[in-house]
C-alpha positions as CSV (number, residue, x, y, z in Angstrom):
1,M,-23.0,-51.8,-65.8
2,Q,-21.4,-50.4,-62.6
3,V,-17.7,-49.6,-63.4
4,T,-14.9,-49.0,-60.8
5,F,-13.6,-45.5,-61.0
6,P,-9.8,-45.5,-61.9
7,H,-7.7,-44.6,-58.9
8,L,-4.5,-43.8,-60.7
9,C,-5.7,-40.7,-62.5
10,L,-4.4,-37.4,-61.1
11,W,-7.1,-34.7,-60.5
12,Q,-6.4,-31.3,-61.9
13,D,-9.7,-29.4,-62.1
14,V,-13.1,-30.5,-60.7
15,Q,-16.5,-28.9,-60.4
16,F,-19.8,-30.3,-59.0
17,H,-23.0,-28.4,-59.2
18,I,-26.8,-29.2,-59.1
19,A,-28.6,-28.5,-62.4
20,G,-32.3,-28.4,-63.1
21,Q,-33.5,-27.0,-59.7
22,S,-36.0,-24.6,-61.4
23,L,-37.9,-24.1,-64.6
24,A,-36.9,-21.4,-67.1
25,P,-38.1,-18.0,-65.8
26,E,-41.4,-16.8,-67.1
27,E,-41.7,-13.0,-67.6
28,S,-45.0,-11.2,-67.3
29,V,-46.1,-8.2,-69.3
30,S,-44.9,-5.9,-66.5
31,G,-41.4,-7.4,-66.7
32,D,-41.6,-9.4,-63.4
33,E,-40.0,-12.9,-63.5
34,T,-41.5,-16.0,-61.9
35,I,-39.1,-18.6,-60.8
36,I,-40.7,-22.1,-60.4
37,P,-38.7,-24.6,-58.3
38,T,-38.6,-28.3,-59.2
39,M,-37.7,-31.5,-57.4
40,R,-35.7,-32.9,-60.3
41,G,-32.3,-31.2,-59.7
42,K,-29.3,-33.6,-60.1
43,W,-25.6,-33.4,-59.9
44,V,-23.4,-32.5,-62.9
45,A,-19.6,-32.8,-62.7
46,S,-16.8,-31.6,-64.9
47,A,-13.2,-32.7,-64.3
48,K,-9.8,-32.9,-65.8
49,F,-7.2,-35.5,-65.1
50,V,-3.5,-36.1,-65.9
51,L,-2.4,-39.7,-66.7
52,R,1.2,-40.4,-65.9
53,G,2.7,-43.6,-67.1
54,E,1.6,-46.8,-68.7
55,A,-0.5,-48.2,-65.8
56,A,-2.6,-45.0,-65.4
57,T,-3.1,-44.6,-69.2
58,L,-4.2,-48.2,-69.7
59,Q,-6.4,-48.1,-66.6
60,W,-8.2,-45.0,-68.0
61,Q,-8.6,-46.6,-71.4
62,A,-10.0,-49.7,-69.8
63,F,-12.4,-47.5,-67.8
64,L,-13.7,-45.9,-71.1
65,A,-14.1,-49.3,-72.6
66,Q,-16.1,-50.5,-69.6
67,M,-18.3,-47.3,-69.4
68,Q,-19.4,-47.8,-73.1
69,G,-20.1,-44.2,-73.6
70,R,-23.3,-43.2,-71.8
71,I,-24.3,-46.8,-71.0
72,G,-22.2,-47.5,-67.9
73,T,-22.3,-45.8,-64.5
74,T,-19.6,-45.2,-61.9
75,L,-19.1,-43.7,-58.5
76,V,-17.3,-40.4,-59.3
77,P,-15.3,-39.1,-56.3
78,C,-16.2,-35.6,-55.3
79,R,-13.0,-33.7,-54.6
80,S,-13.3,-30.3,-52.8
81,R,-10.8,-27.9,-51.3
82,Y,-11.9,-27.6,-47.7
83,R,-13.1,-30.9,-46.4
84,P,-14.2,-32.3,-43.0
85,K,-11.6,-33.1,-40.3
86,D,-11.1,-35.8,-37.7
87,R,-11.7,-35.2,-34.0
88,S,-8.3,-33.8,-33.6
89,G,-8.9,-31.2,-36.3
90,L,-6.5,-32.9,-38.8
91,P,-7.3,-33.2,-42.5
92,L,-8.8,-36.5,-43.6
93,P,-7.2,-38.4,-46.5
94,F,-9.1,-38.2,-49.8
95,C,-7.5,-41.3,-51.5
96,K,-8.8,-44.5,-50.1
97,T,-7.0,-46.9,-52.5
98,G,-3.3,-47.8,-52.2
99,D,-1.3,-48.9,-55.2
100,I,1.6,-51.4,-55.3
101,A,4.9,-49.5,-55.3
102,E,7.0,-49.9,-58.4
103,A,4.7,-52.4,-59.9
104,Q,1.4,-52.8,-61.7
105,T,-1.4,-55.3,-61.8
106,F,-2.8,-56.5,-65.1
107,E,-6.4,-55.7,-63.8
108,H,-5.3,-52.3,-62.5
109,F,-6.6,-53.0,-59.0
110,G,-5.5,-51.4,-55.7
111,F,-6.0,-52.0,-52.0
112,E,-8.8,-50.1,-50.2
113,K,-8.5,-49.1,-46.6
114,T,-11.1,-50.1,-44.0
115,P,-13.8,-47.4,-43.7
116,V,-14.2,-45.6,-40.3
117,N,-17.7,-44.6,-39.1
118,R,-16.8,-41.0,-38.3
119,I,-20.3,-39.7,-38.6
120,V,-23.6,-41.7,-38.6
121,L,-27.3,-41.0,-38.7
122,A,-28.6,-40.6,-35.1
123,S,-32.2,-41.4,-36.3
124,A,-33.8,-42.8,-39.4
125,A,-34.3,-40.4,-42.3
126,A,-37.2,-40.7,-44.7
127,L,-37.1,-40.5,-48.5
128,R,-36.8,-36.8,-49.7
129,A,-35.7,-35.7,-46.2
130,T,-33.7,-32.4,-46.1
131,E,-32.8,-32.5,-42.4
132,L,-30.6,-35.1,-40.8
133,D,-29.8,-35.8,-37.2
134,L,-26.2,-37.0,-36.8
135,T,-23.9,-38.6,-34.2
136,V,-20.3,-37.5,-34.6
137,N,-17.9,-40.1,-33.5
138,D,-14.5,-39.1,-35.0
139,S,-14.8,-35.7,-36.6
140,T,-15.2,-32.0,-35.8
141,G,-18.5,-32.2,-37.7
142,L,-19.9,-31.1,-41.0
143,R,-19.8,-27.4,-41.9
144,P,-22.1,-25.6,-44.4
145,G,-20.7,-26.0,-47.9
146,Q,-19.0,-29.4,-47.3
147,F,-19.9,-32.5,-49.2
148,F,-20.7,-36.0,-48.0
149,S,-22.4,-39.1,-49.5
150,I,-24.8,-41.7,-48.2
151,G,-24.3,-44.9,-50.2
152,E,-24.1,-43.9,-53.9
153,R,-25.7,-40.4,-53.5
154,L,-23.9,-37.1,-53.0
155,H,-25.1,-34.3,-50.8
156,R,-24.0,-30.8,-49.7
157,V,-24.6,-29.2,-46.3
158,Q,-26.7,-26.0,-46.4
159,H,-27.0,-25.3,-42.6
160,H,-25.7,-26.8,-39.4
161,W,-26.9,-26.5,-35.7
162,Q,-26.9,-28.4,-32.5
163,P,-30.3,-28.9,-30.9
164,T,-28.5,-30.5,-27.9
165,S,-24.9,-30.9,-26.9
166,A,-24.9,-34.5,-28.0
167,L,-26.7,-34.1,-31.4
168,D,-25.8,-32.4,-34.6
169,R,-28.4,-31.5,-37.2
170,V,-27.8,-30.5,-40.8
171,M,-30.0,-29.2,-43.7
172,I,-28.9,-30.7,-47.0
173,E,-29.3,-30.5,-50.7
174,P,-30.5,-32.4,-52.7
175,P,-33.1,-34.3,-50.7
176,L,-32.3,-37.9,-49.8
177,R,-32.7,-40.2,-52.8
178,A,-33.7,-43.1,-50.5
179,A,-34.7,-43.7,-46.9
180,A,-31.9,-44.5,-44.5
181,P,-32.0,-46.2,-41.1
182,A,-30.4,-45.0,-37.9
183,G,-26.7,-45.8,-37.8
184,T,-26.2,-45.4,-41.5
185,R,-22.6,-44.2,-42.2
186,L,-21.9,-40.8,-43.9
187,E,-18.9,-40.9,-46.2
188,I,-17.0,-37.7,-45.5
189,E,-13.5,-38.8,-46.5
190,H,-14.2,-39.9,-50.0
191,P,-17.7,-38.7,-51.0
192,V,-19.0,-40.2,-54.3
193,C,-21.9,-39.8,-56.7
194,K,-23.4,-42.4,-59.0
195,M,-23.0,-40.8,-62.5
196,R,-22.8,-41.6,-66.2
197,M,-20.9,-39.8,-69.0
198,V,-22.7,-36.9,-70.7
199,S,-21.6,-38.0,-74.2
200,E,-20.0,-40.9,-75.9
201,T,-16.8,-38.9,-76.6
202,E,-16.0,-38.0,-73.0
203,G,-12.5,-38.7,-71.7
204,L,-10.7,-39.3,-75.0
205,I,-7.0,-38.8,-74.6
206,D,-4.1,-37.7,-76.9
207,Q,-2.1,-40.7,-77.9
208,A,1.0,-38.6,-78.7
209,M,4.2,-40.3,-77.5
210,S,5.8,-37.1,-76.1
211,I,3.3,-36.0,-73.5
212,S,1.5,-37.2,-70.4
213,P,-2.1,-37.4,-71.6
214,S,-4.6,-35.1,-70.0
215,T,-8.3,-35.5,-70.4
216,P,-11.5,-33.4,-69.7
217,V,-14.6,-35.4,-68.9
218,N,-18.2,-34.5,-68.0
219,F,-20.6,-36.6,-65.9
220,M,-24.3,-36.3,-64.9
221,E,-26.0,-38.0,-62.0
222,S,-27.7,-41.4,-62.8
223,L,-31.0,-41.6,-61.0
């Protein structure tokens, strides 16, 4: 089951990293270690949220019910400190869903803004590709260390250079999970990763009446 990620939870702490990129080191009789890379690395995320008010708390509890422990999957937003900018060098908004002021909906829905094709693929990219050619329409471009997503898959920029004045090229990790045609949109405002919960007890909240609940939760990429 694909579950909508709750938009009312307030991010406190968040970490994304790739786990499983190499096998456990093997040590020889001389003490030298051999590191063996693998192609099975996948994203792991840990986050902590604060839930303020009835609507946010009920929305989170509904999210846990829909996720059914490790069964469900969701598109976890990847929040980072220094994100891409628009063509004027202004910060891009992270939140893409607006709520109804001073009101709540029984199904906890919001209103999503129309996506803008700020960066697209300049040419088709094959499965497992690690280099992408980009056309930058409304952005200053992607810098090494920044995150983006293509569809449901999250990536991070390793290197960036310009083969020509009209073309940007980036090296990324992890390799593309699926082939993508030219013109495919890169999500740089609100990058996401398809993930599931690490355990069945993730995201439980304190039901004490005197506090705003806060909850740690751990996710792993669903491949």
